[in-house]
N, C-alpha and C positions, 0 to 999 in steps of 0.2 A: 503495500499499500504506499510505503514509503515514495519507492521510487516513480508512482505514479504522480504525487505531489511534485517531486522534483522535475521531471517532464512536463507537468502542467506549467509549472512556474518559467520553466526555460522556454517553452512555446509561447507564452504570454510576452516575455520579453523579446523573443525574437519577433512575434509580430509588431510590438512597438517599434523596435529598432529599423523593422523595414518599413514602416509609416513614416519614419523620419523626413526621407525627402519631399513627402506630400506636405508636411509641417515647414521644411525649409523653403518650397515652392509658395506656399500662402504667405509667408514671411516676407518673401522678395516682392512679390504683388504688392502687399500690403506698404511695402517701404516705398515703392515705386509710385504709389498715389501722391498726387501733388497736395491733397489736403491734410495728409500725414507729414509731409517736408515742411509744410508751414508752421507747425508746432515744434516750439524748442524741447529737445530731449526726448520726444515722442518715438522718432526714427532709433534713436540709440536702444530705448526700451524693447522696442519691437524685433530688433536685431539680437536680442537676448533670448527670445522665446525658444528656438531651436536646442540652443544649450541646455535651458532649463527642462524642457521636454526630455531630451536624452538623459539629463541627471536624474529627472523622478523616475522614469522607465528603469532605469538600472537600479536605483536606489530602492524602488519598490519591490522589485525582483530579488536583489540580495536580502532585503530584510524579512520577505517572505521566506525566504531558504531558511533563515536563521531562525525565524520561528517554529519553523516546521522540524528543525534538528537542533534546537537548543536543551532538549531534553537528553 
């Protein structure tokens, strides 16, 4: 049963990381918008979204694995 949890967590992380280019493309589209460029600092914050997404996906996966195997 433990192997199923590990494989499920790994698959969830893999799916999340496969979707990373979609997040990056959406971020690129958003930063190219002229209304976003006119607001000071907003473009810099939006450019951080892909990095935050990747860290959250990896962090959630690692925390889930830790929670399954901490016993």
